[in-house]
LUMMARDO-38343 format. One record per residue (C-alpha): residue number from 1; x, y, z. Coordinates in nm, 2 decimals, always signed. Each point is the difference from the previous one (the first is absolute). Layout:
R  resi    east   north      up
R   NUM       X       Y       Z
...
This chain:
R  resi    east   north      up
R     1   +0.66   -0.20   -1.63
R     2   -0.14   -0.31   +0.19
R     3   +0.07   -0.09   +0.38
R     4   -0.07   -0.33   +0.09
R     5   +0.16   -0.06   +0.37
R     6   +0.13   +0.19   +0.26
R     7   +0.39   +0.04   -0.02
R     8   +0.07   +0.11   +0.32
R     9   +0.00   +0.37   +0.21
R    10   +0.19   +0.29   -0.07
R    11   +0.10   -0.02   +0.35
R    12   +0.25   -0.28   -0.11
R    13   +0.38   +0.08   -0.09
R    14   -0.08   -0.09   -0.38
R    15   -0.21   +0.26   -0.07
R    16   +0.19   +0.28   +0.22
R    17   +0.14   +0.18   -0.30
R    18   -0.27   -0.03   -0.24
R    19   -0.22   +0.21   -0.18
R    20   -0.33   -0.06   +0.17
R    21   -0.35   +0.09   -0.23
R    22   -0.29   -0.04   +0.23
R    23   -0.34   -0.13   -0.10
R    24   -0.29   +0.05   +0.26
R    25   -0.20   -0.24   +0.14
R    26   -0.31   +0.12   +0.20
R    27   +0.02   -0.19   +0.36
R    28   -0.32   -0.21   -0.12
R    29   +0.13   -0.11   -0.32
R    30   +0.31   -0.18   +0.19
R    31   -0.13   -0.33   +0.00
R    32   -0.12   -0.01   -0.38
R    33   +0.18   -0.19   -0.25
R    34   -0.04   +0.21   -0.31
R    35   +0.05   +0.34   -0.06
R    36   +0.02   +0.28   -0.27
R    37   +0.21   +0.33   +0.10
R    38   +0.24   +0.26   -0.11
R    39   +0.32   +0.07   +0.20
R    40   +0.11   +0.33   +0.14
R    41   +0.21   +0.01   -0.30
R    42   -0.28   -0.06   -0.24
R    43   +0.06   -0.39   -0.06
R    44   -0.28   -0.22   -0.08
R    45   +0.00   -0.27   +0.26
R    46   -0.19   -0.29   -0.02
R    47   +0.00   -0.26   +0.31
R    48   -0.12   -0.35   +0.00
R    49   +0.13   -0.17   +0.33
R    50   -0.06   -0.33   +0.10
R    51   -0.26   -0.14   +0.30
R    52   +0.28   +0.08   +0.26
R    53   -0.10   +0.36   -0.04
R    54   -0.35   -0.09   +0.15
R    55   +0.16   -0.09   +0.32
R    56   +0.31   +0.23   +0.02
R    57   -0.11   +0.29   -0.17
R    58   +0.24   +0.27   -0.16
R    59   +0.20   +0.19   +0.25
R    60   +0.14   +0.40   +0.00
R    61   +0.35   -0.05   -0.24
R    62   -0.07   -0.35   -0.13
R    63   +0.22   -0.04   -0.33
R    64   -0.24   -0.11   -0.31
R    65   +0.28   +0.04   -0.28
R    66   +0.37   +0.09   -0.02
R    67   +0.21   +0.02   -0.27
R    68   +0.35   +0.19   -0.02
R    69   +0.01   +0.29   +0.25
R    70   -0.41   +0.02   -0.04
R    71   -0.25   -0.14   +0.22
R    72   -0.38   +0.01   +0.03
R    73   -0.12   +0.01   +0.39
R    74   -0.33   +0.01   +0.16
R    75   -0.12   +0.35   +0.19
R    76   -0.33   -0.05   +0.22
R    77   -0.09   +0.38   +0.01
R    78   -0.14   +0.17   +0.31
R    79   -0.37   -0.05   +0.06
R    80   -0.27   +0.14   +0.24
R    81   +0.03   -0.20   +0.33
R    82   -0.18   -0.01   +0.36
R    83   +0.24   -0.02   +0.29
R    84   -0.18   -0.13   +0.31
R    85   +0.19   -0.02   +0.31
R    86   -0.15   -0.17   +0.33
R    87   -0.01   +0.22   +0.29
R    88   +0.04   -0.32   +0.21
R    89   +0.12   -0.35   -0.10
R    90   -0.32   -0.13   +0.08
R    91   -0.14   +0.14   -0.34
R    92   +0.27   -0.15   -0.20
R    93   -0.22   -0.34   -0.09
R    94   -0.32   +0.18   -0.07
R    95   +0.17   +0.24   -0.24
R    96   +0.15   -0.29   -0.13
R    97   -0.32   -0.20   -0.04
R    98   -0.18   +0.29   -0.16
R    99   +0.25   +0.04   -0.27
R   100   +0.01   -0.34   -0.10
R   101   -0.36   -0.05   +0.02
R   102   -0.04   +0.25   -0.29
R   103   +0.28   -0.18   -0.18
R   104   +0.24   +0.31   +0.00
R   105   +0.37   -0.02   +0.00
R   106   +0.17   +0.03   +0.33
R   107   +0.35   +0.17   +0.07
R   108   +0.18   +0.04   +0.32
R   109   +0.02   +0.37   +0.07
R   110   +0.33   +0.14   +0.11
R   111   -0.08   +0.09   +0.36
R   112   -0.11   -0.26   +0.25
R   113   -0.40   -0.10   -0.03
R   114   +0.02   +0.20   -0.36
R   115   -0.18   -0.18   -0.28
R   116   -0.01   +0.12   -0.35
R   117   -0.28   -0.08   -0.27
R   118   -0.10   +0.11   -0.36
R   119   -0.23   +0.30   +0.03
R   120   -0.38   -0.03   -0.07
R   121   -0.24   +0.23   +0.18
R   122   -0.23   -0.27   +0.18
R   123   +0.32   -0.15   +0.18
R   124   +0.14   +0.32   +0.11
R   125   -0.37   +0.06   +0.17
R   126   +0.00   -0.33   +0.12
R   127   +0.33   +0.01   +0.18
R   128   -0.06   +0.35   +0.13
R   129   -0.26   -0.15   +0.20
R   130   +0.15   -0.31   +0.16
R   131   +0.04   +0.02   +0.39
R   132   +0.01   -0.22   +0.27
R   133   -0.06   +0.04   +0.39
R   134   +0.26   -0.19   +0.22
R   135   +0.12   +0.06   +0.34
R   136   -0.25   +0.29   +0.03
R   137   +0.14   +0.19   -0.26
R   138   -0.11   +0.07   -0.37
R   139   +0.26   -0.06   -0.27
R   140   -0.01   +0.10   -0.35
R   141   +0.14   +0.04   -0.32
R   142   +0.22   +0.28   -0.19
R   143   -0.07   -0.02   -0.37
R   144   +0.15   +0.21   -0.26
R   145   -0.05   -0.01   -0.38
R   146   +0.34   +0.06   -0.16
R   147   +0.22   -0.05   -0.38
R   148   +0.28   -0.22   +0.07
R   149   +0.18   -0.33   -0.14
R   150   -0.13   -0.29   +0.11
R   151   +0.31   -0.26   +0.15
R   152   -0.06   -0.31   -0.10
R   153   +0.28   -0.12   +0.25
R   154   -0.26   +0.09   +0.28
R   155   -0.28   -0.16   -0.15
R   156   -0.22   -0.20   +0.23
R   157   -0.25   -0.11   -0.29
R   158   +0.02   +0.15   -0.33
R   159   -0.11   -0.24   -0.24
R   160   -0.29   +0.18   -0.24
R   161   -0.32   -0.19   -0.11
R   162   -0.33   +0.00   -0.15
R   163   -0.17   -0.15   +0.27
R   164   -0.33   +0.14   +0.08
R   165   -0.29   -0.09   +0.22
């Protein structure tokens, strides 16, 4: 099957009673126009999207195909992430700058002053070393590696590009 546009999202009422077949799209593939995948039910799925996907990206639950009672939707699987939490809000700009300076995706976390970015070891080490002296005290970060789904509703910067220096 060939899917050429996003028809909606499984959160919409019209897809509520559909039999959903998921196709896994890794978080770093969500801004790609062309994919060849196999769905969870074994369907061969070709995806060829327009240029709008380069800005919008694919999201969890996006419906790519629907016929009768069947639909194919996007699943963005869990991945390794780094959670970094500032002990004090004075560190928030530094955390965001350092992640952005490495052109990494950045997501707001669930807690105050918490941010999520996809895992890589140099990033983990760098974020662990961030600290700042303010008002006679030294503040640092609480950094943790874990596995979870990235929440694109909390994306601050999630565009994936091939920018290099």
